[in-house]
C-alpha positions as CSV (number, residue, x, y, z in Angstrom):
1,M,-220.1,38.5,66.4
2,K,-218.9,34.9,67.1
3,P,-218.3,33.5,70.4
4,G,-216.4,35.3,72.9
5,V,-215.7,38.6,70.4
6,F,-216.8,42.1,71.3
7,I,-216.4,45.0,68.7
8,A,-214.7,48.0,70.4
9,K,-213.6,51.4,69.0
10,K,-210.5,53.6,69.5
11,K,-210.7,57.5,70.2
12,D,-209.8,58.0,66.5
13,G,-212.6,55.6,65.4
14,T,-210.9,52.8,64.7
15,I,-212.7,49.4,65.2
16,Y,-210.9,46.6,67.3
17,Y,-211.8,43.5,68.6
18,R,-211.7,42.5,72.2
19,S,-211.6,38.8,73.5
20,S,-212.8,37.2,76.7
21,L,-214.5,34.4,78.4
22,T,-216.2,33.7,81.7
23,Y,-215.0,31.0,84.2
24,K,-215.8,30.1,87.2
25,N,-218.2,32.8,87.8
26,K,-215.0,35.1,86.8
27,H,-214.9,37.4,83.7
28,I,-211.8,37.0,82.0
29,S,-210.0,39.7,79.6
30,L,-208.2,38.0,76.5
31,G,-206.8,41.1,75.1
32,S,-207.6,43.1,71.9
33,Y,-207.1,42.1,68.4
34,D,-207.2,43.5,65.1
35,T,-209.4,40.9,63.2
36,E,-212.6,39.4,64.8
37,D,-211.3,36.2,63.8
38,Q,-207.7,36.7,65.8
39,A,-210.2,37.6,68.8
40,H,-212.7,34.3,68.1
41,Q,-209.2,32.2,67.7
42,T,-208.3,33.4,71.6
43,Y,-211.0,32.4,72.5
44,N,-211.5,29.0,71.6
45,E,-207.6,28.5,72.6
46,A,-208.3,29.7,76.2
47,S,-211.5,27.7,76.6
48,M,-209.6,24.8,75.2
49,L,-206.7,25.1,77.5
50,L,-209.6,25.6,80.8
51,N,-211.1,22.3,79.6
52,S,-208.4,20.5,79.2
53,D,-205.1,18.6,81.0
54,L,-202.7,20.4,79.0
55,T,-199.8,21.3,81.1
56,L,-197.5,24.5,80.6
57,E,-195.0,22.7,78.5
58,D,-198.0,22.0,76.3
59,V,-198.9,25.7,75.5
60,A,-196.7,26.6,72.1
61,H,-197.9,23.5,70.5
62,A,-201.6,24.1,71.5
63,T,-201.5,28.0,71.0
64,L,-201.2,30.1,68.6
65,H,-202.6,33.7,69.3
66,L,-203.4,33.2,73.2
67,P,-200.3,35.2,74.9
68,F,-198.2,33.0,76.8
69,N,-198.3,34.8,80.0
70,K,-202.6,34.3,80.0
71,A,-202.0,30.8,79.6
72,V,-200.0,30.7,82.4
73,T,-202.8,32.2,84.5
74,L,-205.2,30.3,83.0
75,I,-204.0,27.0,83.7
76,N,-203.1,27.8,87.0
77,F,-206.8,28.9,87.8
78,R,-207.7,25.8,86.2
79,D,-205.6,23.8,88.1
80,N,-205.2,25.7,91.5
81,G,-208.5,27.8,91.5
82,L,-206.7,30.9,92.3
83,Y,-206.6,33.5,89.7
84,I,-203.7,35.5,89.6
85,G,-202.9,38.6,86.9
86,T,-199.3,38.0,86.4
87,P,-197.6,34.8,84.9
88,I,-197.4,32.8,87.9
89,Y,-197.9,28.8,88.0
90,L,-198.7,27.7,92.1
91,H,-196.6,24.5,93.3
92,K,-196.8,23.0,96.3
93,N,-194.2,24.8,98.2
94,Y,-193.1,27.5,95.8
95,L,-194.4,29.7,93.0
96,S,-193.0,29.7,89.3
97,Y,-193.1,33.2,87.7
98,Y,-192.6,32.6,83.8
99,L,-190.7,35.7,81.8
100,S,-191.3,33.9,78.8
101,E,-192.4,30.0,77.5
102,N,-188.6,29.3,78.4
103,E,-187.5,31.6,81.1
104,E,-189.1,30.4,84.9
105,L,-188.0,32.0,88.2
106,K,-188.6,30.2,91.6
107,F,-189.7,31.9,94.3
108,D,-190.9,31.3,98.2
109,I,-194.7,31.1,98.3
110,D,-194.4,33.5,101.0
111,D,-193.4,36.3,98.1
112,L,-196.9,35.3,96.1
113,F,-198.8,38.8,97.4
114,Y,-196.0,41.0,96.3
115,Y,-195.1,39.2,92.6
116,S,-199.0,38.8,92.3
117,S,-199.3,42.4,91.8
118,H,-195.8,43.3,90.7
119,R,-194.9,42.7,87.0
120,I,-191.1,41.6,86.5
121,L,-189.9,43.6,83.7
122,R,-186.0,43.5,82.3
123,R,-184.0,46.0,81.4
124,Q,-180.5,45.8,80.4
125,G,-179.9,42.4,81.6
126,H,-181.4,43.8,84.8
127,L,-185.0,42.2,86.6
128,Y,-186.8,44.9,88.5
129,V,-190.1,45.7,89.3
130,N,-191.9,49.2,89.8
131,D,-192.5,49.7,93.0
132,Y,-194.3,53.1,94.2
133,G,-192.7,54.9,91.1
134,M,-189.3,53.7,91.6
135,Q,-187.7,50.5,89.8
136,V,-186.6,48.1,92.2
137,T,-184.4,45.1,91.6
138,L,-185.1,41.7,92.4
139,L,-181.7,41.0,93.9
140,S,-182.1,44.0,96.2
141,R,-185.1,42.2,98.0
142,Y,-182.2,40.0,99.6
143,G,-179.9,42.6,100.6
144,I,-178.2,42.7,97.6
145,K,-176.5,45.8,96.4
146,N,-176.7,47.2,92.8
147,H,-173.1,47.0,91.6
148,A,-173.0,43.4,93.7
149,V,-171.1,41.0,91.9
150,C,-172.0,37.4,92.1
151,E,-169.8,34.5,93.8
152,R,-168.0,37.8,95.7
153,D,-170.8,39.5,97.2
154,Y,-173.6,36.6,96.9
155,Y,-174.2,33.4,95.4
156,F,-176.6,30.5,94.7
157,A,-176.3,27.5,96.8
158,N,-177.6,25.3,94.2
159,G,-175.7,27.0,91.5
160,D,-179.3,28.1,89.8
161,N,-179.3,31.7,89.3
162,T,-183.0,31.4,88.5
163,D,-183.9,29.7,91.8
164,L,-184.9,32.8,94.0
165,R,-185.9,31.1,96.6
166,Y,-184.5,32.8,100.1
167,S,-182.6,29.6,101.3
168,N,-181.3,30.0,98.3
169,V,-179.7,33.3,97.6
170,V,-176.8,33.3,99.9
171,L,-175.3,36.8,100.5
172,V,-171.7,37.3,101.6
173,N,-171.1,41.0,101.3
174,R,-174.3,43.2,102.9
175,F,-172.1,46.3,103.0
176,Y,-171.0,49.2,100.7
177,G,-167.4,48.8,100.3
178,V,-166.6,45.6,102.5
179,S,-165.7,42.0,101.0
180,Q,-165.2,39.0,103.1
181,Y,-162.5,36.6,102.5
182,T,-160.8,33.9,104.9
183,R,-157.0,33.8,105.8
184,K,-155.3,31.0,107.6
185,A,-158.8,29.8,108.3
186,Q,-160.0,32.8,110.1
187,T,-162.9,35.0,108.0
188,R,-161.9,39.1,107.7
189,Y,-163.2,41.9,106.0
190,R,-161.1,44.1,103.3
191,V,-162.6,47.8,103.1
192,K,-162.1,49.3,100.0
193,I,-163.2,53.0,98.2
194,H,-163.5,54.1,94.5
195,I,-161.6,57.6,94.3
196,N,-159.8,57.6,90.8
197,G,-159.2,53.9,91.2
198,N,-159.5,51.6,94.2
199,Y,-157.9,52.4,97.4
200,T,-157.7,50.2,100.5
201,I,-159.1,51.3,103.7
202,G,-157.9,48.5,105.7
203,T,-159.1,44.6,106.8
204,Y,-161.1,44.4,109.9
205,S,-162.1,41.7,112.2
206,S,-165.7,41.6,112.0
207,E,-168.5,43.0,109.4
208,V,-169.5,45.6,111.2
209,K,-166.2,47.7,111.8
210,A,-165.6,47.4,108.2
211,A,-168.9,48.8,107.4
212,I,-168.3,51.7,109.5
213,A,-164.5,52.2,108.4
214,Y,-165.9,52.6,104.9
215,N,-168.2,55.2,106.1
216,K,-165.5,56.8,107.8
217,A,-163.8,56.3,104.8
218,V,-166.5,58.3,103.1
219,D,-166.5,61.2,105.8
220,L,-162.9,61.9,105.2
221,A,-163.3,61.9,101.4
222,K,-166.0,64.8,101.8
223,L,-163.9,66.8,104.3
224,Y,-161.5,67.0,101.8
225,A,-163.7,67.9,99.2
226,V,-164.3,64.9,97.0
227,Q,-166.8,65.5,94.7
228,K,-168.7,62.5,94.5
229,N,-171.9,60.8,95.8
230,F,-170.8,58.0,97.7
231,P,-173.5,55.3,99.3
232,T,-173.6,55.1,103.0
233,N,-173.5,51.9,105.2
234,Y,-176.9,52.1,107.6
235,L,-176.2,49.8,110.6
236,E,-179.5,49.5,112.2
237,E,-178.3,46.6,114.3
238,I,-176.1,48.3,116.9
239,P,-176.8,51.2,119.0
240,A,-175.8,54.9,118.5
241,S,-173.5,54.9,121.2
242,E,-171.7,51.8,119.8
243,Y,-171.5,53.2,116.6
244,A,-169.5,56.0,117.8
245,E,-167.4,54.2,119.8
246,I,-166.1,51.8,117.1
247,Y,-166.3,54.6,114.1
248,T,-163.4,57.0,116.6
249,K,-161.3,53.8,117.1
250,T,-161.5,52.4,114.3
251,K,-158.0,52.8,112.3
252,I,-157.9,54.1,108.4
253,S,-154.9,53.4,106.1
254,S,-152.5,56.1,106.1
255,K,-151.9,55.5,102.4
256,Y,-155.4,56.7,101.9
257,L,-155.1,59.7,104.3
258,N,-152.0,60.7,102.4
259,Y,-153.8,60.4,99.0
260,L,-156.7,63.1,100.2
261,K,-154.2,65.5,101.7
262,S,-152.6,65.2,98.1
263,I,-155.5,66.3,96.3
């Protein structure tokens, strides 16, 4: 066999070819291929990258068979001495995760352990990872809800939505049904609930009061047998006694109450 190529057999007897190499005492698999020549060319391209000063920007012009995500792993290993199975390149103060040759996400270096063991996937335009059998969106790691709207519920400080460093992701509305707005230089919180359309529950002076008001509106909807699976807000920052006091004192829109009574 040609260098870097090993023959293998599928369960049905079909022959295929595996490509691999050893670098810095680490055995690295380069993938499986239909022909010996493809596997050998992949081996040659990987060897060339590891023994050159080519950058990620050069990869598209320098490789034909080696997958780009593997090229990222190899160049990072060459430059930084750390082998990472996912397509991550380490910088001094942050890491780049490459979804493709033209799509780079930036994360804090503190996220290295997480993204080195979780591959980022995409479905219907949303980025997520599989975590303990569940699909977890990337934005949920910042406290951003699934139906949050960019520029309303959160925004990117430098305007770059591929820069997912914690300092760049600014959460505005962290609770269900709550939206922040400013009136006469004062920050207020408006609460809405969706039942066959949006109903305004009220406006409140604090985010916590607004979140509790939303929960109270949900409880009332259930009391009137509204058949909907409402999410609720979990407020771990206040004790149960304070929550109960705010809940009791919080006023709910009479229009909303009348709507519930009319159902």
